[in-house]
C-alpha positions as CSV (number, residue, x, y, z in Angstrom):
1,M,-96.6,-25.1,111.7
2,T,-94.5,-23.8,108.9
3,F,-93.1,-20.3,108.4
4,T,-91.9,-18.1,105.6
5,V,-88.6,-16.1,105.2
6,A,-88.0,-13.6,102.4
7,I,-84.5,-12.8,101.2
8,V,-84.1,-9.1,100.4
9,G,-81.3,-6.6,99.6
10,R,-79.9,-4.6,96.8
11,P,-78.9,-6.3,93.5
12,N,-75.9,-8.6,93.2
13,V,-75.3,-9.3,96.9
14,G,-75.9,-13.0,96.5
15,K,-79.6,-13.5,97.4
16,S,-80.2,-16.2,94.7
17,T,-77.1,-18.0,95.8
18,L,-78.4,-18.1,99.3
19,F,-81.8,-19.3,98.1
20,N,-80.1,-22.2,96.2
21,R,-78.0,-23.0,99.2
22,L,-81.1,-23.3,101.5
23,V,-83.3,-25.3,99.1
24,G,-80.4,-27.6,98.2
25,K,-80.9,-27.2,94.5
26,K,-79.8,-24.7,91.8
27,L,-83.4,-23.5,91.2
28,A,-82.7,-19.8,90.8
29,L,-80.6,-18.4,88.0
30,V,-77.3,-16.9,89.2
31,D,-75.0,-14.6,87.3
32,D,-72.3,-12.0,88.0
33,R,-74.3,-9.2,86.6
34,P,-76.9,-7.4,88.8
35,G,-80.6,-7.7,88.4
36,V,-80.9,-11.3,87.2
37,T,-83.8,-12.1,89.5
38,R,-87.1,-10.4,88.6
39,D,-90.0,-12.4,89.9
40,R,-90.2,-13.7,93.4
41,R,-89.5,-17.4,93.7
42,E,-90.6,-19.7,96.5
43,G,-88.9,-22.9,97.6
44,E,-88.9,-25.4,100.4
45,A,-85.8,-24.7,102.5
46,R,-84.1,-26.9,105.1
47,L,-81.7,-25.7,107.8
48,G,-80.8,-28.3,110.4
49,D,-84.1,-29.6,111.7
50,L,-86.0,-26.5,110.5
51,E,-88.1,-26.7,107.3
52,F,-89.7,-23.5,106.0
53,T,-90.7,-21.6,102.9
54,I,-88.0,-19.3,101.5
55,I,-88.7,-16.5,99.0
56,D,-86.0,-15.2,96.6
57,T,-86.8,-11.6,95.5
58,A,-85.6,-9.1,93.0
59,G,-82.9,-6.6,94.1
60,L,-84.3,-3.5,95.7
61,E,-83.8,-0.4,93.6
62,E,-85.3,3.0,93.6
63,A,-87.6,3.5,90.5
64,K,-90.9,4.9,89.4
65,E,-93.9,2.6,89.8
66,D,-94.7,2.4,86.1
67,T,-91.2,1.2,85.1
68,L,-90.0,-2.4,85.0
69,L,-87.7,-1.8,88.0
70,G,-90.7,-0.3,89.8
71,R,-92.8,-3.3,89.2
72,M,-89.9,-5.6,90.3
73,R,-89.8,-3.6,93.5
74,A,-93.5,-4.0,94.0
75,Q,-93.1,-7.8,93.8
76,T,-90.4,-7.6,96.5
77,E,-92.6,-5.5,98.7
78,A,-95.4,-8.1,98.4
79,A,-92.9,-10.7,99.6
80,L,-92.1,-8.5,102.6
81,G,-95.8,-8.6,103.5
82,D,-96.1,-12.4,103.2
83,A,-93.0,-13.3,105.2
84,D,-92.7,-14.0,108.9
85,A,-89.0,-13.0,109.0
86,L,-86.5,-11.4,106.6
87,F,-82.9,-12.1,105.6
88,F,-81.4,-8.7,104.7
89,V,-78.3,-9.4,102.7
90,I,-75.4,-7.0,102.2
91,D,-72.1,-7.5,100.4
92,A,-69.4,-7.8,103.1
93,R,-66.6,-6.8,100.7
94,A,-68.3,-3.7,99.4
95,G,-69.4,-2.6,102.8
96,V,-72.6,-0.7,103.5
97,T,-73.7,1.4,100.5
98,P,-76.2,4.3,100.3
99,A,-78.7,1.8,98.7
100,D,-78.3,-0.5,101.7
101,R,-79.1,2.3,104.1
102,H,-82.1,3.4,102.1
103,F,-83.7,-0.1,101.9
104,A,-82.8,-0.9,105.5
105,D,-85.4,1.8,106.4
106,L,-88.0,0.0,104.2
107,V,-87.2,-3.3,105.9
108,R,-87.5,-1.8,109.4
109,R,-91.0,-0.4,108.4
110,A,-92.1,-3.9,107.5
111,G,-92.1,-4.7,111.2
112,K,-90.8,-8.2,110.8
113,P,-87.9,-9.9,112.6
114,V,-84.7,-9.3,110.5
115,I,-81.5,-11.2,110.3
116,L,-78.7,-9.1,108.8
117,L,-76.4,-11.3,106.7
118,A,-72.9,-10.0,105.6
119,N,-72.5,-12.2,102.6
120,K,-69.3,-12.9,100.7
121,A,-67.3,-13.1,103.9
122,E,-65.4,-16.2,103.0
123,G,-62.6,-16.8,105.5
124,R,-63.9,-13.8,107.4
125,Q,-62.9,-11.5,104.6
126,G,-64.5,-8.1,104.4
127,L,-65.5,-8.1,108.1
128,S,-64.1,-4.7,108.7
129,E,-66.4,-3.3,106.0
130,A,-69.3,-5.3,107.4
131,Y,-69.0,-3.8,110.8
132,E,-70.4,-0.6,109.3
133,A,-73.7,-2.5,109.1
134,F,-74.2,-1.9,112.8
135,G,-75.3,1.6,111.8
136,L,-78.3,0.1,109.8
137,G,-80.1,-0.5,113.1
138,L,-80.9,-4.1,112.1
139,G,-78.8,-5.9,114.8
140,D,-75.5,-7.6,114.6
141,P,-74.3,-8.5,111.1
142,L,-73.8,-12.3,110.7
143,P,-70.7,-13.2,108.6
144,F,-71.8,-15.5,105.9
145,S,-70.8,-17.1,102.6
146,A,-73.8,-18.4,100.5
147,E,-71.4,-19.7,97.9
148,H,-69.4,-21.9,100.3
149,G,-72.0,-22.5,103.0
150,E,-70.0,-20.9,105.8
151,G,-72.0,-19.6,108.7
152,L,-75.0,-21.9,108.3
153,S,-74.9,-22.9,112.0
154,D,-74.9,-19.3,113.1
155,L,-77.8,-18.6,110.7
156,Y,-79.7,-21.5,112.3
157,D,-79.2,-20.1,115.8
158,A,-80.2,-16.6,114.6
159,L,-83.4,-18.0,113.0
160,R,-84.4,-19.9,116.1
161,E,-83.9,-16.7,118.1
162,A,-85.8,-14.5,115.6
163,L,-88.8,-16.9,115.5
164,P,-88.8,-18.8,118.7
165,E,-92.4,-19.8,118.6
166,Q,-92.6,-21.0,115.0
167,T,-89.2,-22.8,115.1
168,A,-90.1,-24.5,118.4
169,V,-93.3,-25.8,117.0
170,A,-91.5,-26.9,113.8
171,A,-88.9,-28.9,115.8
172,A,-91.6,-30.5,118.0
173,T,-93.6,-31.5,114.9
174,E,-90.7,-33.2,113.3
175,D,-89.5,-35.0,116.4
176,E,-92.8,-36.1,118.0
177,F,-95.8,-35.9,115.7
178,E,-94.5,-36.9,112.2
179,P,-95.5,-40.5,111.4
180,E,-92.8,-42.8,110.1
181,A,-93.1,-43.8,106.4
182,D,-94.3,-47.3,107.4
183,E,-97.1,-45.9,109.6
184,T,-99.1,-44.6,106.7
185,A,-102.6,-46.1,106.6
186,E,-102.9,-49.0,104.2
187,G,-104.3,-47.9,100.8
188,E,-103.9,-44.2,101.6
189,T,-102.7,-42.2,98.6
190,V,-101.3,-38.7,98.6
191,E,-102.7,-36.5,95.9
192,R,-99.8,-35.0,93.9
193,P,-100.4,-31.7,92.1
194,L,-100.7,-31.8,88.3
195,R,-97.5,-30.2,86.9
196,V,-98.4,-27.7,84.1
197,A,-95.8,-25.7,82.3
198,V,-96.8,-22.7,80.2
199,V,-94.4,-22.1,77.3
200,G,-94.3,-19.9,74.1
201,R,-92.6,-17.1,72.3
202,P,-91.6,-13.9,74.2
203,N,-94.5,-11.6,75.0
204,A,-97.1,-14.3,74.3
205,G,-98.8,-13.5,77.6
206,K,-97.6,-16.5,79.7
207,S,-97.2,-14.6,83.0
208,T,-100.4,-12.6,82.4
209,L,-102.3,-15.9,81.9
210,I,-101.0,-17.4,85.1
211,N,-101.8,-14.2,87.0
212,A,-105.4,-14.5,85.7
213,M,-105.6,-18.1,86.9
214,L,-104.3,-17.1,90.3
215,G,-106.5,-14.0,90.6
216,E,-103.5,-11.9,91.7
217,D,-100.5,-10.1,90.2
218,R,-98.2,-12.9,91.4
219,L,-95.8,-12.7,88.4
220,L,-94.1,-9.7,86.9
221,T,-95.8,-8.6,83.6
222,G,-95.5,-5.7,81.2
223,P,-95.2,-4.6,77.6
224,E,-91.4,-5.4,77.5
225,A,-90.5,-8.7,75.9
226,G,-88.4,-11.2,77.8
227,I,-89.4,-10.1,81.4
228,T,-89.5,-13.6,82.7
229,R,-86.1,-15.2,83.3
230,D,-86.5,-17.9,85.9
231,S,-89.0,-20.8,85.5
232,I,-91.3,-20.0,88.5
233,G,-93.3,-22.8,90.1
234,I,-96.5,-21.8,91.9
235,E,-98.9,-24.0,93.9
236,W,-102.6,-23.5,93.0
237,Q,-105.9,-25.2,93.3
238,W,-108.6,-25.4,90.6
239,R,-112.0,-26.7,91.6
240,G,-110.4,-28.4,94.6
241,R,-107.7,-30.2,92.5
242,K,-104.0,-29.4,93.1
243,V,-102.0,-27.9,90.3
244,K,-98.4,-26.6,90.1
245,L,-98.0,-24.0,87.4
246,F,-94.7,-23.2,85.9
247,D,-94.1,-19.9,84.2
248,T,-91.2,-20.0,81.7
249,A,-89.1,-17.5,79.8
250,G,-90.1,-16.8,76.2
251,M,-88.2,-19.0,73.7
252,R,-86.8,-17.3,70.7
253,K,-85.0,-18.8,67.7
254,R,-81.7,-20.4,68.8
255,A,-79.7,-18.3,66.3
256,K,-81.0,-15.1,67.9
257,V,-80.1,-16.2,71.5
258,E,-76.6,-14.8,72.1
259,D,-76.8,-13.4,75.6
260,K,-75.6,-15.9,78.3
261,L,-78.4,-15.0,80.6
262,E,-81.0,-15.6,78.0
263,K,-79.5,-19.0,77.2
264,L,-79.7,-19.9,80.9
265,S,-83.4,-18.7,81.0
266,V,-84.3,-20.8,77.9
267,A,-82.5,-23.8,79.4
268,D,-84.5,-23.3,82.6
269,G,-87.7,-23.3,80.6
270,L,-86.7,-26.5,78.8
271,R,-86.0,-28.1,82.1
272,A,-89.6,-27.1,83.2
273,V,-91.0,-28.8,80.1
274,K,-89.0,-32.0,80.8
275,F,-90.4,-32.3,84.3
276,A,-94.0,-31.2,83.5
277,E,-96.8,-33.6,82.9
278,V,-98.9,-31.2,80.7
279,V,-97.4,-28.4,78.6
280,V,-99.6,-25.5,77.5
281,L,-98.2,-24.0,74.3
282,L,-99.5,-20.4,74.3
283,L,-100.0,-18.9,70.9
284,D,-100.9,-15.4,69.8
285,A,-104.3,-15.9,68.2
286,T,-103.7,-13.0,65.8
287,I,-100.5,-14.7,64.4
288,P,-100.8,-18.4,65.3
289,F,-98.3,-21.1,64.3
290,E,-95.3,-19.0,63.6
291,K,-92.1,-20.9,62.8
292,Q,-90.8,-20.6,66.3
293,D,-94.2,-22.0,67.7
294,L,-93.6,-25.1,65.6
295,A,-90.0,-25.4,66.9
296,I,-91.3,-25.3,70.5
297,L,-94.0,-27.8,69.5
298,S,-91.4,-30.3,68.3
299,I,-89.5,-29.9,71.6
300,I,-92.7,-30.8,73.6
301,E,-93.3,-33.8,71.3
302,R,-89.7,-35.0,71.6
303,E,-89.9,-34.8,75.4
304,G,-93.1,-36.8,75.4
305,R,-95.3,-34.4,77.3
306,A,-99.1,-34.1,77.1
307,L,-99.9,-31.1,75.0
308,V,-102.7,-28.4,75.1
309,I,-102.6,-25.4,72.8
310,A,-104.0,-22.2,74.1
311,L,-104.9,-19.3,71.7
312,N,-104.3,-16.1,73.7
313,K,-105.7,-12.7,72.9
314,W,-108.9,-14.3,71.7
315,D,-110.7,-11.2,72.9
316,L,-109.2,-9.4,69.9
317,V,-110.4,-12.1,67.5
318,G,-113.5,-13.8,68.7
319,D,-114.5,-15.1,65.3
320,P,-115.7,-18.8,65.2
321,A,-114.7,-19.0,61.5
322,V,-111.1,-18.0,62.4
323,L,-111.1,-20.7,65.1
324,K,-112.3,-23.3,62.7
325,T,-109.5,-22.4,60.2
326,I,-106.9,-22.5,63.0
327,I,-108.1,-26.0,64.1
328,E,-107.9,-27.2,60.4
329,D,-104.4,-25.8,60.0
330,A,-103.4,-27.4,63.3
331,Q,-104.2,-30.9,61.9
332,H,-101.2,-30.5,59.5
333,V,-98.7,-28.9,61.9
334,T,-99.5,-31.2,64.8
335,S,-99.6,-34.5,62.9
336,N,-97.3,-36.2,65.4
337,V,-99.7,-35.2,68.2
338,R,-102.9,-35.2,66.2
339,G,-106.1,-34.3,68.1
340,T,-104.4,-31.8,70.4
341,P,-107.0,-29.7,72.1
342,I,-107.0,-26.1,71.1
343,V,-108.6,-23.7,73.6
344,P,-109.2,-19.9,73.0
345,V,-108.3,-17.9,76.0
346,S,-107.7,-14.3,77.0
347,A,-105.1,-13.7,79.7
348,L,-106.3,-10.1,80.0
349,T,-110.0,-11.0,80.8
350,G,-109.6,-14.5,82.1
351,Q,-111.8,-15.9,79.3
352,G,-111.4,-19.7,78.7
353,I,-109.4,-20.6,81.8
354,D,-111.9,-23.2,83.0
355,R,-111.9,-24.8,79.6
356,L,-108.1,-24.7,79.5
357,M,-107.8,-26.5,82.8
358,E,-110.4,-29.1,81.8
359,A,-108.3,-29.8,78.7
360,C,-105.2,-30.1,80.9
361,F,-106.7,-32.7,83.2
362,K,-108.1,-34.6,80.3
363,A,-104.7,-34.5,78.5
364,S,-103.1,-35.9,81.7
365,E,-105.5,-38.8,81.8
366,T,-104.8,-39.6,78.1
367,W,-101.1,-39.3,78.7
368,S,-101.4,-41.8,81.6
369,A,-103.7,-44.2,79.8
370,R,-103.2,-48.0,80.0
371,I,-104.6,-50.4,77.4
372,S,-104.8,-54.1,78.1
373,T,-102.8,-56.5,75.9
374,G,-106.0,-58.4,75.0
375,R,-107.7,-55.3,73.6
376,L,-104.5,-54.3,71.7
377,N,-104.1,-57.6,70.0
378,K,-107.7,-57.9,69.1
379,W,-107.4,-54.5,67.4
380,L,-104.0,-55.5,65.8
381,E,-105.5,-58.6,64.3
382,G,-108.2,-56.6,62.5
383,V,-105.6,-54.1,61.3
384,L,-103.3,-56.8,59.9
385,D,-106.2,-58.4,58.1
386,R,-107.3,-55.2,56.4
387,H,-103.8,-53.8,55.7
388,P,-100.9,-56.2,56.3
389,P,-97.3,-54.9,56.3
390,P,-95.5,-54.9,53.0
391,A,-93.0,-57.5,51.9
392,V,-89.2,-56.8,52.1
393,S,-86.9,-58.6,49.6
394,G,-89.6,-61.1,48.8
395,R,-90.3,-61.9,52.5
396,R,-93.3,-60.6,54.3
397,I,-92.8,-58.7,57.6
398,K,-94.7,-60.6,60.3
399,I,-96.1,-58.9,63.3
400,R,-97.0,-61.4,66.0
401,Y,-98.4,-59.3,68.8
402,M,-98.3,-56.0,70.6
403,T,-98.3,-54.9,74.2
404,Q,-98.1,-51.5,76.1
405,A,-94.7,-51.2,77.6
406,K,-95.1,-47.9,79.4
407,S,-97.4,-45.0,79.9
408,R,-96.8,-41.2,80.4
409,P,-96.6,-41.1,77.3
410,P,-98.2,-44.3,75.9
411,H,-95.4,-46.6,74.6
412,F,-96.2,-49.7,72.7
413,A,-93.9,-52.6,71.8
414,L,-94.4,-54.7,68.6
415,F,-93.1,-58.2,68.4
416,G,-92.4,-60.1,65.2
417,N,-89.9,-60.8,62.4
418,Q,-87.9,-58.3,60.3
419,L,-89.5,-55.4,62.2
420,D,-86.4,-53.3,61.7
421,A,-87.4,-53.1,58.0
422,L,-91.0,-51.9,58.8
423,P,-91.6,-48.7,56.8
424,E,-92.1,-45.5,58.7
425,S,-95.3,-44.9,56.8
426,Y,-96.7,-48.2,58.2
427,V,-95.7,-47.2,61.8
428,R,-97.5,-43.9,61.3
429,Y,-100.6,-45.9,60.1
430,L,-100.5,-48.0,63.3
431,V,-100.0,-44.9,65.5
432,N,-103.0,-43.1,63.9
433,G,-105.1,-46.3,64.3
434,L,-104.1,-46.5,68.0
435,R,-104.9,-42.8,68.5
436,E,-108.4,-43.1,66.9
437,T,-109.4,-46.5,68.3
438,F,-108.4,-46.0,71.9
439,D,-109.1,-42.3,72.1
440,L,-105.5,-40.9,72.6
441,P,-105.7,-37.4,71.1
442,G,-103.0,-34.9,71.6
443,T,-100.4,-37.1,73.3
444,P,-97.1,-38.4,71.8
445,I,-97.2,-42.1,71.1
446,R,-94.0,-44.2,71.1
447,V,-93.6,-47.5,69.2
448,S,-90.6,-49.8,69.6
449,M,-89.8,-52.9,67.6
450,R,-88.8,-56.2,69.3
451,T,-87.6,-58.5,66.5
452,S,-87.4,-62.3,67.3
453,D,-84.1,-64.1,66.6
454,N,-84.2,-66.5,63.6
455,P,-82.5,-69.8,64.6
456,Y,-82.1,-70.8,60.9
457,D,-80.3,-67.5,60.0
458,K,-76.6,-68.4,59.9
459,S,-75.3,-65.3,58.2
C-alpha cells in the first residue's frame, strides 16, 4: 500500500525545496521570489524505508476565485483532498505570520494528519520564532532545513506516527513481499508508459488540452499567457495503454526571454522534450506555422524525438479546405521530418483526442522501427543502379553497404570509400528514399558515414 502527502503553506517558505529533497531530484523550479510554483506537481518520494507520493503545491494566498491566484489556490485545495497527510511548512526565521494562521484553519478543516515543519532552521536558527507555531494548533513544530537536509530522521519518525497503518504496511511490503530482481518470471516484461511531451508557444492551449485528455481540471489554465512554469508529468491511461503526459511552459523567442524564471521554465520544457519519446507540437489553427513554431520544430528534430503536430482551436476553423492547405504547407516546413501526422484538435471541446493519441502511438512505433540489413542492402542496390553517387575529383564515390546502427530515432550507417565527400543533396535523396520505402513518416532519420581506409593512399 502506498500513501500520498501534500506539502502546503504560504508562498516562499521552501515547499519546492522540500519536494526536491524528498524525490532526490531537482524536479520543481526553485527561486528566491515567492509564487514560483503554480500547478501541483507529483513525485515519488523516499524517506528511509518509506516510499510514497509527494505533492508540491502553490503557495496559499487569499484571492478571488476568478483570478489566477484564486485558481492556484483551488489546485492546492484539490491536493488537500487527495492527500493522506499534510506537511504544513512555515518559515522558522520569519516566525508565524497572519497568513500562516489563516491557512492553518484551512488545513485543520481538511481533517488530515498534519506535520508542522519549521523550515529554514539551519543549525537550530530561528527556533525562538518557530515556537510561536504552537499557537497554530497543529502540534509541535519540527525544526527542519529542506535546503541542507537537516531533520530528515525526525520527519521520518513524525510520518510513521502520523500514518501508522500505511507506513507499517509499506515497511512490511518492502521487507517481506517484494521479489528480488532475479526472481522475476522468465520472459515477463513490464509495460512502460509512453512519454508524450506537449510543447508550443505561450497560450497555445497545452494545459487545456491535457485537462481535456484527463477529463478533469488537473492543470492550471486561464486567459493569461505563460501560466505554466514547471514541466508537469502526469500518469494517464488511454484505452488501457499507459501514458505519461508532460505539460510544458510556452516557448517564446529567445531574444524576448529576459526574466530568469522564464529562462528556467523554458529550460525545464526543453528537458522534457529531451526525455520524451513523442513530442506533440501544438499549433494555433488560426495562425499555424509562425516563426517560433518553426524554431520549436527544429529543436524537436535536433533532439531526435518522434513528432506529431496538433492543430488546436479547430472548432473555430473546421474547414477541410484550410486543413488541406495547412498539410501542403507543412510539407515544406517539415522537410526534415516529412510525413509528420497533422491532427486537428480542440482542447476546449475534446475533439480529436483519440486521433491524436493514435498518431502518437503510431509515431512511437515508427521511431522505434528496426530494418534488417538484408532489406536495406537490397533497396540500396536498386538506388545505386538508378542514381549512383557523383564523382569527386574524377573518382567515383563508392557505397558498399548499409546497416541500421540504432533506433529511436532510426540511425543508418553507410560504408564505402570517400563518403566524407558525399554531397548533402545525395544524403537527403537517400533519407527520402528510406522514409518512403520503409514507411518512416514524421520521424528524424540519422545517417552516418563509415569510410574504409585505403591501404594504397600514402599521403
